[in-house]
VMD Tcl script that draws the C-alpha trace (Angstrom):
set ca {
  {19.34 46.30 5.43}
  {17.84 46.99 8.87}
  {16.16 44.25 10.91}
  {12.89 46.17 10.65}
  {13.05 46.27 6.88}
  {14.11 42.62 6.72}
  {11.12 41.64 8.85}
  {8.82 43.69 6.62}
  {10.20 42.04 3.49}
  {9.77 38.61 5.08}
  {6.17 39.38 5.97}
  {5.50 40.70 2.47}
  {7.04 37.58 0.94}
  {4.83 35.40 3.12}
  {1.75 37.29 1.95}
  {2.84 36.97 -1.68}
  {3.39 33.25 -1.25}
  {-0.09 32.86 0.14}
  {-1.62 34.95 -2.62}
  {0.27 32.99 -5.23}
  {-1.62 29.91 -4.17}
  {-4.78 31.68 -5.29}
  {-3.20 33.08 -8.44}
  {-3.29 36.62 -7.10}
  {0.34 37.32 -6.26}
  {0.82 39.72 -9.12}
  {-1.80 42.10 -7.75}
  {0.05 42.45 -4.45}
  {3.49 43.19 -5.90}
  {4.78 46.48 -4.46}
  {5.27 49.36 -6.89}
  {8.99 49.96 -7.36}
  {10.06 53.57 -6.74}
  {13.56 54.14 -8.08}
  {14.85 56.96 -5.87}
  {18.09 58.85 -6.16}
  {19.51 60.67 -3.15}
  {22.59 62.58 -2.05}
  {24.38 61.56 1.19}
  {23.27 64.44 3.42}
  {20.95 64.75 6.41}
  {18.46 66.68 4.29}
  {17.56 63.36 2.66}
  {17.02 61.62 6.00}
  {13.25 61.20 5.63}
  {13.86 58.68 2.85}
  {16.33 56.82 5.07}
  {13.71 56.52 7.82}
  {11.02 55.32 5.41}
  {13.40 52.70 4.02}
  {14.89 51.65 7.36}
  {11.51 51.23 9.05}
  {9.98 49.36 6.13}
  {7.11 51.84 5.83}
  {7.28 51.71 2.05}
  {6.67 47.95 1.90}
  {3.88 48.31 4.45}
  {2.21 50.81 2.11}
  {2.45 49.02 -1.21}
  {5.70 50.28 -2.69}
  {9.40 49.47 -2.65}
  {11.65 52.53 -2.23}
  {14.89 51.51 -3.93}
  {17.55 54.05 -2.96}
  {20.57 54.86 -5.11}
  {23.25 57.32 -4.04}
  {24.51 60.13 -6.29}
  {27.32 62.61 -5.66}
  {25.36 65.68 -6.75}
  {21.90 66.84 -7.80}
  {22.91 67.70 -11.40}
  {24.22 64.17 -11.92}
  {20.97 62.76 -10.55}
  {18.91 64.92 -12.90}
  {20.71 63.26 -15.81}
  {19.35 59.94 -14.54}
  {15.88 61.47 -14.27}
  {16.08 62.73 -17.86}
  {17.31 59.29 -18.95}
  {14.29 57.59 -17.36}
  {16.20 55.56 -14.77}
  {15.01 57.48 -11.68}
  {11.42 58.09 -10.53}
  {12.08 60.08 -7.38}
  {14.72 62.77 -6.90}
  {15.84 63.49 -3.31}
  {18.35 66.33 -3.39}
  {18.61 70.10 -3.74}
  {15.91 72.07 -5.49}
  {18.13 74.06 -7.88}
  {18.74 71.19 -10.36}
  {14.97 70.62 -10.50}
  {14.52 74.26 -11.50}
  {17.15 73.82 -14.21}
  {15.52 70.59 -15.40}
  {12.03 72.13 -15.60}
  {13.49 74.98 -17.62}
  {14.81 72.42 -20.10}
  {11.51 70.61 -20.42}
  {12.20 67.64 -18.13}
  {8.94 66.34 -16.64}
  {9.55 66.53 -12.89}
  {7.93 68.44 -10.04}
  {8.61 69.00 -6.35}
  {6.01 67.27 -4.15}
  {7.60 67.84 -0.73}
  {10.37 69.76 0.95}
  {12.68 67.96 3.37}
  {15.00 70.63 4.81}
  {15.81 74.35 4.79}
  {18.91 76.38 5.67}
  {21.08 73.27 5.49}
  {24.06 74.71 3.63}
  {26.97 76.31 5.49}
  {30.12 77.98 4.24}
  {33.16 76.64 6.05}
  {36.59 78.24 6.13}
  {39.79 76.23 6.21}
  {42.25 76.97 9.06}
  {44.15 79.76 7.28}
  {41.02 81.59 6.18}
  {39.35 81.05 9.55}
  {42.15 82.83 11.40}
  {42.42 85.73 8.95}
  {40.94 88.88 10.48}
  {38.18 91.04 9.04}
  {34.82 90.52 7.39}
  {34.54 87.53 5.04}
  {35.27 89.77 2.05}
  {38.26 91.35 3.79}
  {39.60 88.00 4.99}
  {39.30 86.41 1.55}
  {41.06 89.36 -0.09}
  {43.82 89.46 2.52}
  {44.57 85.73 2.37}
  {44.42 85.74 -1.43}
  {47.02 88.50 -1.57}
  {49.18 86.76 1.02}
  {49.14 83.48 -0.92}
  {49.49 85.18 -4.30}
  {46.53 83.33 -5.80}
  {42.72 83.23 -5.69}
  {41.32 81.22 -2.79}
  {39.97 77.81 -3.80}
  {36.42 77.24 -2.59}
  {34.93 73.79 -3.15}
  {31.34 73.36 -4.23}
  {29.18 71.08 -6.38}
  {28.67 71.40 -10.17}
  {27.03 74.39 -11.83}
  {23.26 74.39 -11.39}
  {23.40 72.69 -7.99}
  {22.07 74.25 -4.78}
  {25.56 74.54 -3.22}
  {27.03 76.16 -6.33}
  {24.13 78.59 -6.66}
  {24.11 79.60 -3.01}
  {27.88 79.84 -2.70}
  {27.90 82.34 -5.55}
  {24.86 84.14 -4.13}
  {26.60 84.55 -0.77}
  {29.97 85.51 -2.27}
  {28.79 88.09 -4.78}
  {25.47 89.34 -3.37}
  {25.74 89.01 0.42}
  {29.44 89.15 1.38}
  {30.32 91.31 -1.65}
  {33.58 89.46 -2.35}
  {35.66 90.62 -5.31}
  {35.63 87.83 -7.91}
  {39.36 88.13 -8.60}
  {40.11 86.66 -5.17}
  {38.09 83.44 -5.57}
  {38.32 80.29 -7.68}
  {35.33 77.92 -7.50}
  {36.23 74.22 -7.49}
  {33.16 72.16 -8.53}
  {33.18 68.51 -7.46}
  {31.08 65.86 -5.79}
  {29.90 65.91 -2.17}
  {32.43 63.37 -0.84}
  {35.28 64.98 -2.81}
  {34.39 68.38 -1.35}
  {34.54 66.99 2.19}
  {37.90 65.34 1.58}
  {39.36 68.41 -0.12}
  {38.55 70.57 2.91}
  {39.85 67.95 5.35}
  {43.24 67.59 3.66}
  {43.66 71.31 2.96}
  {43.39 71.03 -0.83}
  {40.94 73.96 -0.78}
  {40.69 77.07 1.37}
  {37.00 76.69 2.11}
  {33.84 74.96 0.98}
  {30.07 75.02 1.06}
  {28.88 71.85 2.80}
  {25.95 70.22 4.61}
  {25.60 67.94 7.57}
  {26.95 65.44 8.49}
  {30.05 66.72 6.64}
  {30.23 69.82 8.86}
  {30.28 67.79 12.09}
  {32.74 65.26 10.66}
  {35.16 67.91 9.41}
  {35.10 70.17 12.48}
  {35.42 67.11 14.71}
  {38.59 66.05 12.93}
  {39.94 69.57 12.53}
  {38.57 72.13 15.03}
  {40.46 74.87 13.18}
  {37.87 74.71 10.40}
  {35.25 77.35 11.20}
  {31.84 78.35 9.86}
  {31.82 81.62 7.91}
  {28.09 81.59 7.28}
  {25.15 79.38 8.28}
  {22.12 78.85 6.09}
  {20.16 81.78 7.48}
  {23.18 84.03 6.85}
  {23.15 83.04 3.17}
  {19.37 83.35 2.71}
  {16.67 83.12 5.36}
  {14.52 80.01 4.79}
  {17.07 78.90 2.19}
  {15.44 76.08 0.20}
  {17.49 72.92 0.32}
  {16.66 69.27 -0.25}
  {13.29 68.33 -1.72}
  {11.49 65.27 -3.02}
  {10.53 65.57 -6.67}
  {8.71 62.97 -8.76}
  {8.65 62.52 -12.49}
  {5.45 63.36 -14.32}
  {5.46 59.86 -15.77}
  {5.51 58.28 -12.31}
  {2.79 60.48 -10.80}
  {0.50 59.92 -13.78}
  {0.82 56.14 -13.36}
  {0.92 55.96 -9.56}
  {-0.78 58.99 -7.96}
  {-1.71 56.88 -4.94}
  {1.92 55.93 -4.30}
  {2.98 59.55 -4.74}
  {0.46 60.49 -2.06}
  {1.72 57.78 0.29}
  {5.32 58.88 -0.23}
  {4.46 62.46 0.75}
  {2.47 61.25 3.76}
  {5.36 59.07 4.93}
  {7.82 61.90 4.36}
  {5.81 64.08 6.75}
  {5.66 61.18 9.23}
  {9.42 60.67 8.95}
  {10.03 64.37 9.57}
  {8.30 64.06 12.94}
  {10.40 60.99 13.78}
  {13.59 62.88 12.91}
  {12.58 65.67 15.27}
  {11.40 63.51 18.16}
  {13.06 60.07 18.05}
  {16.84 60.38 17.80}
  {17.37 56.64 18.27}
  {15.35 55.73 15.17}
  {16.77 58.69 13.25}
  {20.39 57.81 13.99}
  {19.88 54.14 13.09}
  {18.28 55.02 9.77}
  {20.92 57.57 8.82}
  {23.77 55.31 9.92}
  {22.36 52.51 7.76}
  {22.10 54.75 4.69}
  {25.18 56.96 4.76}
  {27.19 55.98 7.84}
  {27.80 52.41 6.72}
  {30.17 51.80 9.60}
  {32.40 54.74 8.65}
  {30.57 57.47 10.57}
  {30.00 56.71 14.27}
  {26.46 56.96 15.61}
  {27.62 59.62 18.08}
  {28.72 61.85 15.19}
  {25.37 61.42 13.43}
  {23.52 62.23 16.64}
  {25.62 65.36 17.11}
  {24.99 66.39 13.49}
  {21.23 66.08 14.03}
  {21.49 68.84 16.67}
  {23.43 71.17 14.36}
  {22.09 74.65 13.45}
  {22.43 73.43 9.86}
  {19.68 70.81 10.32}
  {16.15 72.17 9.96}
  {13.66 69.59 8.70}
  {10.60 70.95 6.92}
  {8.13 69.09 4.71}
  {5.75 71.79 3.43}
  {6.69 72.63 -0.18}
  {4.54 75.78 -0.17}
  {6.80 77.26 2.51}
  {9.71 77.57 0.05}
  {7.88 78.94 -3.01}
  {9.05 82.53 -2.52}
  {12.67 81.55 -1.95}
  {12.63 79.14 -4.90}
  {11.57 82.02 -7.15}
  {14.59 83.95 -5.90}
  {16.84 80.95 -6.57}
  {15.51 80.67 -10.11}
  {16.01 84.37 -10.80}
  {19.59 84.07 -9.62}
  {20.14 80.99 -11.78}
  {18.98 83.05 -14.75}
  {21.56 85.68 -13.79}
  {24.27 83.01 -13.56}
  {23.22 81.49 -16.89}
  {22.33 78.02 -15.59}
  {18.66 78.69 -16.40}
  {17.84 80.34 -19.72}
  {14.43 81.74 -18.82}
  {12.41 81.78 -15.60}
  {9.45 79.40 -15.36}
  {6.43 80.37 -13.22}
  {7.47 78.90 -9.89}
  {4.08 77.22 -9.40}
  {4.90 75.00 -12.39}
  {7.95 73.61 -10.58}
  {5.78 72.30 -7.73}
  {2.80 70.02 -7.29}
  {1.39 71.11 -3.94}
  {-1.71 68.92 -4.13}
  {-0.24 65.91 -2.32}
  {0.91 67.87 0.71}
  {-2.29 69.93 0.81}
  {-4.29 66.73 1.25}
  {-2.45 66.11 4.52}
  {-4.01 69.24 5.99}
  {-7.59 68.14 5.31}
}
mol new
graphics top color blue
foreach p $ca { graphics top sphere $p radius 0.5 }
foreach p [lrange $ca 0 end-1] q [lrange $ca 1 end] { graphics top cylinder $p $q radius 0.2 }
display resetview
């Protein structure tokens, strides 16, 4: 816990103690927001809100819990143990298609996914499709490309890039679905030939092994590629619309901090996902990566989300397309513009 958050909790406790003397402590209790997140920079707004104690200053307690993928987090949403989902948009699309009551209230980042090639693939000549085919034939097996589970943003966009953009022949590729940390480790130790990853994994991996190269950045996969979002359950927003509004407002505020105040940004990210294992210098470098583009406006990714959903239907992870407007609740962000 950061010193700022500790001080905020101490102040809140002091207020509660004083109110208790008048029998009013219960009214001042912060609303608990059970929030799941994945350990990527696209979730950094939540880290800033938590680290700076803004939640407690605004009447709620953002309790963060880490997950290794969006699909796993959606299971927690469906089970009623998570109020706020902070991860890729694709699992939200899948969940809405299955009748789960959850909607996107804010974006957090776009074009955050990159496709990284292991050393052997990186040094193989030709276009991505030619290089993948050539190395596959040389090794006598399909190339192993690590990603997250079916229905996730990485899985969806890796397949979109492979089959629709790079036009890779499917016989030369084997997808290896796994969690975010496992994907990073698999690429580092050479257990896979490539992977689709986000920051700070990209900076960590290329720092440790400069022979790992980027095959495609986010804009090469899909311009304005929708990435991490904040989605809230229908149950939570119906009970606490005021807290939902404050969360969106603070997300927009945190986005500006991430863009302008690297010191605060690095401290918040280090506290949440560095945990002494990722040096502050690495986090600061990752924040300057082409794969980090913070964006809060959910309306700005409507068109691309529709494309994502259509492709999920093609892949079979979504049975039938839902009108994209039903996946979002734009009202909270729209109030910020007034």
